[in-house]
C-alpha positions as CSV (number, residue, x, y, z in Angstrom):
1,X,-61.5,-10.9,-41.5
2,X,-59.0,-12.1,-44.2
3,X,-55.9,-9.9,-44.4
4,X,-54.7,-9.3,-47.9
5,X,-51.1,-8.5,-48.7
6,X,-49.8,-7.5,-52.1
7,X,-46.3,-8.4,-53.3
8,X,-44.8,-6.4,-56.3
9,X,-41.5,-5.4,-57.7
10,X,-40.9,-1.8,-59.0
11,X,-38.4,0.5,-60.6
12,X,-38.9,4.2,-61.1
13,X,-42.6,4.1,-60.4
14,X,-43.0,7.5,-58.8
15,X,-45.4,8.8,-61.5
16,X,-48.3,6.5,-60.5
17,X,-47.2,4.6,-57.3
18,X,-49.6,6.6,-55.0
19,X,-52.5,6.0,-57.4
20,X,-51.7,2.3,-57.4
21,X,-51.5,2.2,-53.6
22,X,-54.6,4.2,-53.1
23,X,-56.7,2.1,-55.5
24,X,-55.7,-1.2,-53.8
25,X,-56.3,0.2,-50.4
26,X,-59.7,1.3,-51.6
27,X,-60.7,-2.3,-52.7
28,X,-59.5,-3.9,-49.5
29,X,-55.8,-4.6,-49.6
30,X,-54.3,-4.3,-46.1
31,X,-50.5,-4.3,-46.6
32,X,-48.0,-4.0,-49.4
33,X,-44.5,-5.6,-49.6
34,X,-42.7,-3.7,-52.4
35,X,-39.2,-4.6,-53.8
36,X,-37.3,-1.7,-55.2
37,X,-35.2,-2.8,-58.1
38,X,-32.8,0.1,-58.2
39,X,-35.1,3.2,-58.6
40,X,-33.5,6.6,-59.2
41,X,-36.7,8.7,-59.1
42,X,-37.2,8.6,-55.3
43,X,-40.2,6.2,-55.4
44,X,-39.3,4.7,-52.0
45,X,-39.0,8.1,-50.3
46,X,-42.3,9.2,-51.9
47,X,-44.0,6.2,-50.3
48,X,-42.4,6.8,-47.0
49,X,-43.7,10.4,-47.0
50,X,-47.2,9.4,-48.0
51,X,-50.3,8.5,-46.1
52,X,-49.6,4.8,-47.1
53,X,-46.3,4.6,-45.3
54,X,-47.7,2.5,-42.5
55,X,-49.2,-0.1,-44.9
56,X,-46.2,-0.4,-47.2
57,X,-42.9,-2.1,-46.6
58,X,-40.2,-1.2,-49.2
59,X,-37.2,-3.4,-49.6
60,X,-34.2,-2.5,-51.7
61,X,-32.7,-5.1,-54.0
62,X,-30.4,-4.9,-57.1
63,X,-32.1,-5.1,-60.5
64,X,-30.4,-8.4,-61.2
65,X,-31.9,-10.3,-58.3
66,X,-34.0,-13.2,-59.5
67,X,-37.8,-13.2,-58.9
68,X,-37.5,-16.6,-57.2
69,X,-35.2,-15.0,-54.6
70,X,-37.6,-12.1,-54.1
71,X,-40.6,-14.4,-53.7
72,X,-38.6,-16.7,-51.3
73,X,-37.9,-13.6,-49.1
74,X,-41.5,-12.6,-49.3
75,X,-42.9,-16.0,-48.2
76,X,-40.3,-16.5,-45.5
77,X,-40.4,-13.0,-43.9
78,X,-43.2,-10.8,-45.1
79,X,-46.5,-12.8,-45.0
80,X,-47.1,-13.1,-41.2
81,X,-50.7,-12.4,-40.3
82,X,-52.0,-12.5,-43.9
83,X,-54.6,-14.9,-45.3
84,X,-54.2,-14.1,-49.0
85,X,-51.2,-12.8,-51.0
86,X,-51.7,-11.0,-54.4
87,X,-48.6,-11.4,-56.6
88,X,-48.9,-8.6,-59.2
89,X,-46.8,-6.1,-61.1
90,X,-46.6,-2.4,-60.2
91,X,-48.7,-1.6,-63.3
92,X,-51.4,-4.2,-62.5
93,X,-54.6,-3.1,-61.0
94,X,-56.8,-5.8,-59.4
95,X,-60.3,-5.0,-60.7
96,X,-63.4,-6.5,-59.0
97,X,-66.0,-6.3,-61.8
98,X,-69.1,-6.9,-59.8
99,X,-68.1,-5.8,-56.3
100,X,-66.6,-2.8,-54.4
101,X,-64.1,-4.9,-52.5
102,X,-61.9,-7.9,-52.9
103,X,-63.4,-9.2,-49.7
104,X,-66.7,-9.6,-51.3
105,X,-65.3,-12.2,-53.8
106,X,-62.9,-14.1,-51.5
107,X,-65.6,-16.5,-50.2
108,X,-65.8,-18.0,-53.7
109,X,-62.3,-19.4,-53.3
110,X,-62.8,-21.4,-50.1
111,X,-61.1,-24.7,-50.5
112,X,-58.6,-23.5,-53.1
113,X,-54.9,-22.6,-52.7
114,X,-54.7,-20.2,-55.6
115,X,-56.8,-18.1,-58.0
116,X,-55.8,-17.7,-61.6
117,X,-56.9,-14.4,-63.1
118,X,-57.1,-13.0,-66.6
119,X,-54.9,-10.1,-67.4
120,X,-56.3,-7.5,-69.8
121,X,-53.7,-5.4,-71.5
122,X,-54.5,-1.7,-71.7
123,X,-52.9,0.7,-74.1
124,X,-50.7,3.3,-72.4
125,X,-49.8,6.1,-74.7
126,X,-47.4,9.0,-74.2
127,X,-50.4,11.4,-73.6
128,X,-50.7,10.9,-69.9
129,X,-50.1,14.3,-68.3
130,X,-48.2,14.6,-65.0
131,X,-50.6,14.2,-62.2
132,X,-53.3,12.6,-64.4
133,X,-54.8,9.4,-63.1
134,X,-53.7,6.3,-65.1
135,X,-57.1,4.7,-64.7
136,X,-58.9,7.7,-66.1
137,X,-56.5,8.2,-69.0
138,X,-56.5,4.6,-70.4
139,X,-59.7,3.4,-72.0
140,X,-58.5,1.2,-74.9
141,X,-57.3,-2.3,-74.4
142,X,-56.6,-5.4,-76.4
143,X,-59.7,-7.6,-77.2
144,X,-60.4,-10.5,-75.0
145,X,-59.0,-13.0,-77.5
146,X,-55.7,-11.0,-78.1
147,X,-52.4,-12.8,-77.4
148,X,-51.4,-9.5,-75.6
149,X,-53.6,-10.7,-72.7
150,X,-52.8,-13.7,-70.6
151,X,-53.6,-15.4,-67.3
152,X,-51.7,-16.6,-64.3
153,X,-51.8,-17.4,-60.6
154,X,-52.5,-14.1,-58.9
155,X,-54.0,-14.7,-55.5
156,X,-52.4,-17.3,-53.2
157,X,-53.6,-18.6,-49.9
158,X,-50.6,-17.9,-47.6
159,X,-51.2,-21.0,-45.4
160,X,-51.0,-23.3,-48.4
161,X,-47.6,-22.0,-49.8
162,X,-45.1,-24.9,-49.4
163,X,-42.2,-23.3,-51.4
164,X,-41.1,-21.3,-54.4
165,X,-40.4,-22.9,-57.8
166,X,-37.6,-21.6,-60.0
167,X,-38.6,-23.1,-63.3
168,X,-41.3,-22.5,-64.1
169,X,-41.4,-19.6,-61.7
170,X,-44.2,-20.0,-59.2
171,X,-45.3,-21.5,-55.9
172,X,-45.6,-25.0,-54.6
173,X,-49.1,-25.2,-53.1
174,X,-50.9,-27.6,-50.9
175,X,-54.1,-27.5,-52.9
176,X,-55.6,-26.7,-56.3
177,X,-56.3,-23.5,-58.2
178,X,-59.6,-22.0,-59.5
179,X,-60.5,-19.2,-61.8
180,X,-62.2,-15.9,-60.7
181,X,-65.6,-17.5,-60.6
182,X,-64.4,-20.3,-58.3
183,X,-64.3,-23.1,-61.0
184,X,-61.3,-25.5,-60.7
185,X,-58.6,-24.9,-63.3
186,X,-55.0,-25.9,-64.1
187,X,-52.7,-23.1,-62.7
188,X,-51.7,-21.9,-66.2
189,X,-55.1,-22.4,-67.9
190,X,-56.4,-19.4,-69.9
191,X,-60.0,-18.6,-69.2
192,X,-62.2,-18.0,-72.2
193,X,-63.7,-14.8,-70.7
194,X,-63.3,-12.5,-67.8
195,X,-66.4,-14.1,-66.1
196,X,-67.6,-10.8,-64.6
197,X,-66.0,-11.3,-61.2
198,X,-62.3,-10.3,-61.0
199,X,-59.6,-9.5,-63.5
200,X,-56.3,-7.7,-63.6
201,X,-56.0,-4.5,-65.6
202,X,-52.4,-4.4,-66.9
203,X,-51.3,-0.9,-68.1
204,X,-48.3,-1.3,-70.4
205,X,-47.1,0.2,-73.6
206,X,-47.4,-2.1,-76.6
207,X,-46.8,-1.4,-80.2
208,X,-48.5,-2.3,-83.5
209,X,-51.8,-3.0,-81.8
210,X,-54.2,-3.0,-84.8
211,X,-57.4,-3.6,-82.9
212,X,-58.6,-2.3,-79.5
213,X,-61.9,-2.2,-77.5
214,X,-63.1,0.4,-75.1
215,X,-63.3,-0.7,-71.5
216,X,-64.4,1.9,-68.9
217,X,-65.6,-0.4,-66.2
218,X,-63.0,0.6,-63.7
219,X,-64.0,4.3,-64.1
220,X,-66.7,3.8,-61.3
221,X,-63.8,3.8,-58.8
222,X,-62.2,7.0,-60.1
223,X,-64.3,9.6,-58.1
224,X,-63.4,8.0,-54.8
225,X,-59.8,7.5,-55.9
226,X,-59.5,11.2,-56.7
227,X,-61.0,12.0,-53.3
228,X,-58.5,9.9,-51.5
229,X,-55.6,11.5,-53.3
230,X,-57.1,15.0,-53.1
231,X,-55.0,16.2,-50.2
232,X,-51.8,15.7,-52.1
233,X,-48.4,14.4,-50.9
234,X,-44.9,15.9,-50.6
235,X,-42.8,15.9,-53.7
236,X,-40.3,13.0,-53.9
237,X,-36.7,13.8,-53.2
238,X,-33.9,12.6,-55.4
239,X,-33.4,8.8,-55.3
240,X,-30.3,6.9,-54.3
241,X,-28.3,4.1,-55.8
242,X,-29.5,0.6,-55.5
243,X,-28.3,-1.5,-52.6
244,X,-25.8,-4.3,-53.3
245,X,-27.9,-7.0,-51.8
246,X,-31.5,-7.8,-50.8
247,X,-32.0,-5.8,-47.6
248,X,-34.4,-3.2,-46.1
249,X,-34.3,0.2,-47.9
250,X,-32.0,2.7,-46.2
251,X,-34.1,5.1,-44.1
252,X,-35.1,8.4,-45.7
253,X,-34.0,11.6,-44.0
254,X,-36.0,12.1,-40.8
255,X,-39.1,14.2,-41.2
256,X,-40.7,16.4,-38.5
257,X,-42.8,14.3,-36.2
258,X,-46.3,14.0,-37.5
259,X,-48.9,15.8,-35.3
260,X,-51.5,13.7,-33.6
261,X,-54.6,13.0,-35.7
262,X,-57.2,15.8,-35.9
263,X,-60.3,14.5,-34.0
264,X,-63.8,15.7,-34.7
265,X,-66.6,15.1,-32.2
266,X,-70.0,15.6,-33.8
267,X,-73.1,15.7,-31.5
268,X,-76.5,15.1,-33.1
269,X,-79.4,17.0,-31.6
270,X,-83.1,18.0,-32.1
271,X,-85.1,20.0,-29.6
272,X,-83.1,19.0,-26.5
273,X,-81.4,22.3,-25.6
274,X,-80.8,21.7,-21.9
275,X,-79.6,18.1,-22.5
276,X,-77.3,19.2,-25.3
277,X,-75.8,22.0,-23.2
278,X,-75.0,19.5,-20.5
279,X,-73.5,17.0,-23.0
280,X,-71.2,19.6,-24.5
281,X,-70.0,20.6,-21.0
282,X,-69.1,16.9,-20.3
283,X,-67.4,16.5,-23.7
284,X,-65.2,19.5,-23.1
285,X,-64.5,18.5,-19.5
286,X,-63.4,15.0,-20.2
287,X,-61.7,15.2,-23.6
288,X,-57.9,15.4,-23.4
289,X,-56.8,14.9,-27.1
290,X,-54.8,18.0,-28.1
291,X,-56.3,18.4,-31.6
292,X,-60.1,18.3,-31.2
293,X,-62.9,20.1,-32.9
294,X,-66.5,19.8,-31.4
295,X,-69.4,20.4,-33.7
296,X,-73.2,20.1,-33.4
297,X,-75.6,19.0,-36.1
298,X,-79.0,20.5,-35.3
299,X,-82.1,19.1,-37.1
300,X,-84.1,22.3,-37.1
301,X,-84.7,22.7,-33.4
302,X,-87.3,25.3,-32.2
303,X,-86.5,25.2,-28.5
304,X,-83.7,27.8,-28.3
305,X,-80.9,25.3,-29.2
306,X,-79.4,27.6,-31.8
307,X,-79.3,30.6,-29.5
308,X,-77.5,28.4,-26.8
309,X,-75.0,27.2,-29.4
310,X,-74.3,30.8,-30.6
311,X,-73.7,31.8,-27.0
312,X,-71.3,28.9,-26.5
313,X,-69.6,29.7,-29.9
314,X,-69.9,26.1,-30.9
315,X,-69.4,25.1,-34.5
316,X,-72.9,24.3,-35.8
317,X,-74.5,23.0,-39.0
318,X,-78.3,23.2,-39.1
319,X,-81.3,23.4,-41.5
320,X,-84.9,22.3,-41.6
321,X,-86.0,19.1,-39.9
322,X,-84.9,16.2,-42.2
323,X,-84.6,13.2,-39.8
324,X,-81.7,11.6,-38.2
325,X,-79.9,10.0,-41.3
326,X,-79.7,13.5,-42.9
327,X,-78.6,15.1,-39.6
328,X,-75.8,12.5,-39.1
329,X,-74.6,13.3,-42.7
330,X,-74.4,17.0,-41.8
331,X,-72.0,16.2,-39.0
332,X,-69.9,13.6,-40.9
333,X,-69.6,15.8,-44.0
334,X,-68.7,19.0,-42.0
335,X,-66.0,17.3,-40.0
336,X,-64.6,14.8,-42.5
337,X,-64.9,16.8,-45.8
338,X,-64.7,20.5,-44.8
339,X,-62.7,20.5,-41.6
340,X,-60.9,17.4,-42.8
341,X,-60.7,15.6,-39.5
342,X,-58.8,12.3,-39.6
343,X,-61.2,10.7,-37.2
344,X,-64.8,11.6,-36.4
345,X,-66.7,10.4,-33.3
346,X,-70.5,10.8,-33.9
347,X,-72.7,10.8,-30.8
348,X,-76.3,11.5,-29.9
349,X,-77.1,14.3,-27.4
350,X,-78.2,11.9,-24.7
351,X,-74.8,10.2,-24.7
352,X,-71.9,11.6,-22.6
353,X,-68.3,10.8,-21.6
354,X,-68.0,9.2,-18.1
355,X,-64.3,9.5,-17.6
356,X,-61.2,11.6,-18.6
357,X,-59.5,10.7,-21.8
358,X,-62.5,8.8,-23.0
359,X,-61.7,9.5,-26.6
360,X,-58.4,7.6,-26.6
361,X,-60.1,4.2,-27.2
362,X,-62.2,5.6,-30.0
363,X,-59.2,7.0,-31.8
364,X,-57.4,3.7,-31.5
365,X,-60.5,1.9,-32.7
366,X,-60.7,4.1,-35.8
367,X,-57.0,3.5,-36.5
368,X,-57.4,-0.2,-36.1
369,X,-60.7,-0.9,-37.9
370,X,-61.9,2.3,-39.5
371,X,-65.3,2.1,-37.9
372,X,-67.0,0.7,-34.8
373,X,-70.1,1.6,-32.7
374,X,-70.3,2.0,-28.9
375,X,-72.3,0.3,-26.2
376,X,-73.0,2.8,-23.4
377,X,-73.7,1.9,-19.9
378,X,-77.4,2.1,-19.1
379,X,-78.6,0.3,-22.2
380,X,-80.9,-2.5,-20.9
381,X,-79.8,-5.2,-23.3
382,X,-76.7,-7.1,-22.7
383,X,-74.0,-8.2,-25.2
384,X,-73.7,-11.9,-26.2
385,X,-69.9,-12.0,-25.6
386,X,-66.9,-9.8,-24.9
387,X,-65.9,-7.2,-22.3
388,X,-66.1,-4.1,-24.5
389,X,-62.4,-3.4,-24.7
390,X,-60.4,-2.8,-27.9
391,X,-58.9,-6.3,-27.6
392,X,-62.2,-8.0,-26.6
393,X,-65.1,-6.0,-28.1
394,X,-68.7,-6.8,-27.3
395,X,-70.4,-9.0,-29.9
396,X,-74.2,-8.9,-30.2
397,X,-77.0,-9.4,-32.7
398,X,-78.1,-5.8,-32.2
399,X,-76.5,-2.4,-32.6
400,X,-77.0,0.9,-30.8
401,X,-76.8,4.3,-32.4
402,X,-75.7,6.3,-29.4
403,X,-72.0,6.6,-30.4
404,X,-69.8,5.5,-33.3
405,X,-66.4,6.4,-34.7
406,X,-65.3,6.7,-38.3
407,X,-61.9,7.2,-39.9
408,X,-61.9,9.7,-42.8
409,X,-60.9,6.9,-45.1
410,X,-64.0,4.9,-44.1
411,X,-66.3,7.9,-44.9
412,X,-64.6,8.6,-48.2
413,X,-64.9,5.0,-49.4
414,X,-68.0,3.7,-47.5
415,X,-70.1,6.8,-47.9
416,X,-72.8,8.3,-45.8
417,X,-76.1,7.4,-44.3
418,X,-78.8,6.6,-46.9
419,X,-81.2,9.6,-46.9
420,X,-84.1,7.3,-47.9
421,X,-84.3,6.5,-44.1
422,X,-86.8,8.9,-42.6
423,X,-87.6,9.5,-38.9
424,X,-85.6,7.3,-36.7
425,X,-84.4,3.7,-36.7
426,X,-82.2,1.2,-38.7
427,X,-80.2,3.8,-40.7
428,X,-77.1,3.0,-38.5
429,X,-77.5,-0.7,-39.0
430,X,-77.4,-0.5,-42.8
431,X,-74.5,1.9,-42.7
432,X,-72.4,-0.2,-40.3
433,X,-73.1,-3.3,-42.3
434,X,-72.1,-1.6,-45.5
435,X,-68.9,-0.3,-44.0
436,X,-68.0,-3.7,-42.6
437,X,-68.5,-5.4,-45.9
438,X,-66.1,-2.9,-47.5
439,X,-63.4,-3.6,-44.9
440,X,-64.1,-1.0,-42.2
441,X,-65.1,-2.7,-39.0
442,X,-64.0,-5.7,-37.0
443,X,-65.0,-9.2,-38.2
444,X,-67.6,-11.2,-36.2
445,X,-68.1,-14.9,-35.6
446,X,-71.5,-14.8,-37.5
447,X,-72.5,-12.4,-40.3
448,X,-75.6,-11.2,-38.4
449,X,-73.7,-9.9,-35.4
450,X,-72.0,-6.7,-34.7
451,X,-69.0,-5.8,-32.5
452,X,-68.9,-2.7,-30.3
453,X,-66.9,-1.1,-27.5
454,X,-67.8,0.6,-24.3
455,X,-65.5,3.6,-25.0
456,X,-66.1,5.4,-21.6
457,X,-69.6,6.6,-22.4
458,X,-72.9,6.6,-20.7
459,X,-76.5,7.3,-21.9
460,X,-79.3,9.2,-20.1
461,X,-82.7,7.6,-19.9
462,X,-84.7,10.3,-21.7
463,X,-87.8,10.3,-23.8
464,X,-86.9,9.9,-27.5
465,X,-88.1,12.7,-29.9
466,X,-89.1,9.9,-32.3
467,X,-91.2,6.8,-31.7
468,X,-89.0,3.9,-32.7
469,X,-92.1,1.6,-32.8
470,X,-94.0,3.8,-35.2
471,X,-95.0,2.8,-38.8
472,X,-92.2,4.9,-40.1
473,X,-89.7,2.9,-38.1
474,X,-91.1,-0.3,-39.6
475,X,-90.7,1.1,-43.1
476,X,-87.1,1.9,-42.1
477,X,-86.6,-1.7,-41.0
478,X,-87.9,-3.0,-44.4
479,X,-85.7,-0.5,-46.3
480,X,-82.6,-1.7,-44.3
481,X,-83.4,-5.3,-45.2
482,X,-83.6,-4.4,-48.9
483,X,-80.3,-2.4,-48.8
484,X,-78.2,-5.0,-47.0
485,X,-76.7,-6.4,-50.2
486,X,-76.1,-3.0,-51.8
487,X,-72.5,-1.9,-51.2
488,X,-72.6,1.0,-53.6
489,X,-71.3,4.4,-52.4
490,X,-73.9,6.7,-50.8
491,X,-73.5,10.4,-50.9
492,X,-75.2,12.7,-48.3
493,X,-77.8,13.6,-50.9
494,X,-79.7,11.7,-53.6
495,X,-81.3,14.4,-55.8
496,X,-80.4,17.7,-57.3
497,X,-82.8,19.4,-54.9
498,X,-81.2,17.7,-51.9
499,X,-77.7,18.6,-53.1
500,X,-78.6,22.3,-53.3
501,X,-80.2,22.1,-49.8
502,X,-77.2,20.3,-48.3
503,X,-74.7,22.7,-50.0
504,X,-76.6,25.7,-48.6
505,X,-76.5,24.2,-45.1
506,X,-72.7,23.7,-45.4
507,X,-72.2,27.2,-46.6
508,X,-73.7,28.5,-43.4
509,X,-71.4,26.4,-41.3
510,X,-68.2,26.9,-43.3
511,X,-67.4,30.4,-42.0
512,X,-67.3,28.9,-38.5
513,X,-65.3,25.9,-39.6
514,X,-62.5,27.9,-41.1
515,X,-62.3,30.9,-38.7
């Protein structure tokens, strides 16, 4: 999968830097290289203390350093492993107009060295309150034909950069440039319109603007952006003076060592009381991670399962029988949203750990990719390639539902299983495909294949509660085919009635989750 790195220069950007980082992570940016031009508001320290510290490299430089020197440093030392570089300002937001991720539009630019994007200037007034999202506060912008707007080379293919020009400032490239739609253009050519693919929203103050137009298209990202920022971050400490030369930012005072990630293990079950009891014993016996919460999502069992879980004092969410997509959402929502686990392993009740510390590979997989499924021993089919390790996953044209792992970020951005799937079958294929298209999952050699790991798990050959070859399963297959191109966010409910039912189920589980 193409790795995208953003290069930007900032000064005193603490007010909105976390929103800017969160938004670009949400649309598929992998890394940030940020040059601090002498901030005094603690922006660099705020980044270092945030959840984005691992993805952001901050480099201190005096305010007088020329952009050509900054870009030369970036190209020479900071682009390794990246396929595309986005060169933007700290108040620019890359805005995919017809997609949820930058990755969805990158195939348009195959064969080009650079992409020229239109910059739409938004009016920033003095009315933005502390803590208010910039994207939610700014609606009015200059019209498309306004000279306040502009265009310029924004995306650059890293392998095609041959050098940095001083005058005019820019890059010497091996090939040509195109606009957002993929049409060849001169590098400085101004497009006539925003072409409905990709633009840059530029939020800057500008005076004497007599005419504006309302533009709320970016608002569709705001709910997920707020969700990502909901946990909050520590306040920024006082900043320090700028460094005398271009060099790495001095380290911030050491913080207490971060605890290991909170792991949630959700087991999905329906009318398999004895089997579930055995699975929970094996999970507890073989799991070694120090911060682990085990929960069961029960789909309305009538065989004594709930009595057994109460006896075990296992965190449980249950309700009437709603099929497996709904039941998986119960576990994901409980562990990711209510308990706020950093990583969630979702497994079916006929799946079990085969060795101690089995969860370690799943945790690393979530940290590396955000999402991947497992291939237990005992499945009759065989993978096409790979050994099932983190560095050499299996690659197949089919996907099992026995076990999968999700980072909390993948759930917040990619959403839940679509509740239109009923019974059993294909809900996990559509969900994995959607997450992968949004940047959560390892790339494959061919679009129709999936990667998976062994992950130290096995599966028991038991009779399924559902008949995967039933007419309902065929309807699920047809639904999955219809939804493969729909990357829109899915909540765990679709209607008001479903929302009330889901809320009531969570209310019953919450007292256990927070005890």
